[in-house]
N, C-alpha and C positions, 0 to 999 in steps of 0.2 A: 444198166442204170437203175438204182433203187427208186422206190416211190418218193422217198424224201428228196433224193437228188433231182428227180423230175420236177417236183414242186418248187424247189429252190431255183431251178433253171428257168421255169416259167415266171417266177417272181422276179428274177433278174431281168428278164425281157420286159416285164411290166413296169419296172422301175425306171426305164429309159424311154426313148421315143419308140412307140409301138403302133402297129396297125391294129385297129380295134377289132376287125373281123377275124384277123389271124389270132389275136390273143384270146378271143372268145372260144375259138376252135381248140386252142391249146388247153384252156381251162376245162373244156368239156371232156377232155381225155383223162382228167385227174379224178381220183376218188375223193368226192367232196368231203367226206368225214375226216380224211387225213388233212385236207386243206384247213378245215376248222380247227384242227389240233395243232397247226403250225404256229410257232411263236409270232406274236404281233410285232416283234422287233425286227423281223426280216423285211428288208427293203422290197417294196412292191406288193406285200401281202394284202394291204388294204384294198388295192385295186383288184387283185385276184378275188378277194372275198366278196367285193361288190358284184363281180360277174357271177360268182357262185350263187349268191343270193338271188340274182336275177334268173339264173337258169333253174334254180330250185323252185322259184315261184311259177315259172311258166312251163318248163319241161315239155315244150311242144304242144301244150294244151292251154290255150289262152283263156279258157273258161274255168280253169282250175281255181277254186277259191283259195285266197290267201289266209292261212290260219292266223288267228289273233295271237299277239305275243303273250307268252306266259310270264307275267311279271312276278318277281318276288314280292313278299310283303314289304310295304314301305318301311316298317320298323326295322327290318333286316338290312335294307339298303342304307337307311340312315345310320344304323349301328356300324356298318362297314365304313361309311363315310367318316364318321367320328373317330374310328380307329385307324384311319389312313389306308384302308385296304381298297385298292383300285379307286382312289379318291376322285380322279378326273371322270372316270366312267360312272361312278355313283352320283357325282354332281350333275352330270348331263342327264342321267335317268330321272333324278329327282326334279330337275327343272322341266323336263319334257312332260312329266306326269302330274305336275303340281295342280293344274287346272281341274284334274279329274279325280283328285283325292277326296276322301272324307274330310269333314271339318276338323276332326281331331288330328289326322295325319298332316293336313295342310298347316295347322297351327304349329306342330312340332318341327316341320321342315322350315317354315319361314323364320321361326325364332332361332333355329340352328344357323341359318344363313345370316340373319341379322347379327348374330353374336360371333360370326366368323371373320374371315379376312375381308379387306376392303372390296375386292372384286365381287365376292359373294354378297356383301352388303349392298353395293351399288346395283347389282343385278336384281336384287329383291326389291329395292326402292322402285326401279323401273317397272317391275312386274306389278307391284301394288298400285302404282299410278294408273295403270291400265285396268287393273282388276281389284278395285279398292274393297277393303274389308275393315270396318270400324274397329274390330278387335285389336288391330295393330297400331292404332293411333298413338297410344301412350308410348309404345316402344319407339316409334318414329320420332316423337318429340324428344325423348331422352337421347337418342342417337344424334339428332340435329344439334342439341345443346352441347353434345360432346365434340362433334366433328365439324359442324357447320357445312355439311356437304350440300351442294345445290340440288341434288336429286331428292334429298329429304325435304329441303325447303320448298321444292315444287309441289310435293304431296301436301305439305302443310298449307300452302297458299290455296290449294284447290279444295281440301277436305276438312281443314281444322275450323275451330270456332273463331268468331270475331274477337272474343276476349283474348285468345292465345295469340292471334296474329297481331293484335294491337300491342300486347306486352312485348312481343319480339319483333316489332316492325323493322327496327334498325338492323338487327342481325339477319333477318330474312332478306332485306333489301341488299345487304352486302353480299350475301351468299347467292342470291338469285337475281331478282329484279324488283326495284321499288314499285314499278307500275303494276306488277303482278300481285304483290302483297297488298298494296294500298287499294286496289280495285275491289277487294273483298271486305273493306270497311265501309261504314255508312258514308254517303256522299257529302253529308253536311259537316264531316270532320275536316280539319285543316289539311291542305296539301303542302308538303314540304318540297318546295321547288329545288332546294339544294340537293335533294336525293335523286332528282330526275337527271338522266344522262344527257338530256338535251331538250330543246323545244318540242321535238317530235314525241318524246315520252309524255310531256305535259299535255299535249293535245290528245294523245291516245288515252290518257287517264281521264280527261274531261269527257271523251267519247264513251268510255266504259261506264263512267258514273252518271252519264246523262246530264251533265252540267252545261248550261248555255254559255256561249261566247259571242261577243259582238263581231261584226265584220272587221272593225278597226283592230281589235285585239288579235283576231285570227290572222289578219294580214301581217301584223307585227311578228307573231310567233313564227309564221311561215317564212317571212322575209329574213328574220335573224338566222334561222336554220340554213336557208339557202345561201346566205352570205358566207357562213362558215364553210359549207360544203364546197362552194365554188372556189373559195380562197385556197382550199386544200386539194383541189381537183388534180393539179399537176403531179401530186405525189402518188396518184393511183393510175389505173388503166384508163383507156379511152372511154369517154362518156358521150354517146351519140346525141343525147339531149338532156335537158334538165331532169326529165323523169327518171333517168338512170342514176342520178346521184344518190349516195347513201341516205337512207331514212326518208326519202321523198315518198316512196310507196306507202310507208306507214302514215305519213301526214295526210296523204290523199285519202286513205281509208278513213282516218279520223275526221277529216273535214266532211266527208260524205255522211258519216254517221251523225255529225253535228249539224247537218242540214245547211251547210255553208256553200251552197251552189255558187253564190256570187264570188266567193274567194277561189273556188275551183276554176271559174272562167278567167279570173285574173291570172292564175297560174298558167292556164292554157295560152293566154295572150303572151305572157312572158316567154313561154316555151317556143312559140312560133317566131317571136322577134329575135330570139337568140339561137335558133336552130343552126344557122350557117356558122356562127361563132363556135358552137360546140363541135360541129363536124370538123372545123379547122383547128380544134384544140386551143382556141384563143379564149380561154375561159375568163381571164381577167377583164376582157372587153365587155363581158356580159354584166359585170358588177354595176356600171353606171346606169344600166337599163332597169335595174331592180328598184322597186318602190322603196321609199324610206319607211 
């Protein structure tokens, strides 16, 4: 059996159900250089290569230092990416190395990705949200105005100017969330209730902006939302108590930030009075116990 045939046979074993210790022993009998030269289209080769890399690193000596990878210049990887040469491999390498590039290389790669297909663009938006760089703000704005993608809207709501958010408040609210866009504007500007998805978003917005609310108004906002959720409860899974209904968690957070301890105790009393009804899935019977 030739060396190539041996490698293919081991790859064939690795492509199915295999015993890990047996496969490692098999791979250890092969000439590693020949394994590296094997086509990546062969079934099982990726598993065999993983074992080869492991054996090369350790080689029986667990104190053996792992050599640093010898990366190609970013400009060469980017050139191959743009020419379509091993595009997936180049994309992965550029993404993995992006945080450690020089400012010039980083700029070239990010603009290339932003100007590419949607998946590259979205990946770059997510990267920028975590590792923001003001140099790319204008590019994000232009792409948001072209595609209205929520990942771009999320960046703008977090990092853009009040003036830009104000001018594009409706588009940002439609693409992302009104509460996230509006919270970055001054508190004394009007709140558009029609843009809120529910009472819960309105309460959250008041909490973010530090705007006060009376006990009566807070009780009304909470009660209206609970009434909606309890009415729809049969359409969803089992809710062991009122605290498990959709959006109650957000409202509880908002009421805490708004210092409405009195309303939180009212909610707790309602939860205790309706606990048996929720456990029996008799949600409609809880409605008459809800305050007006």
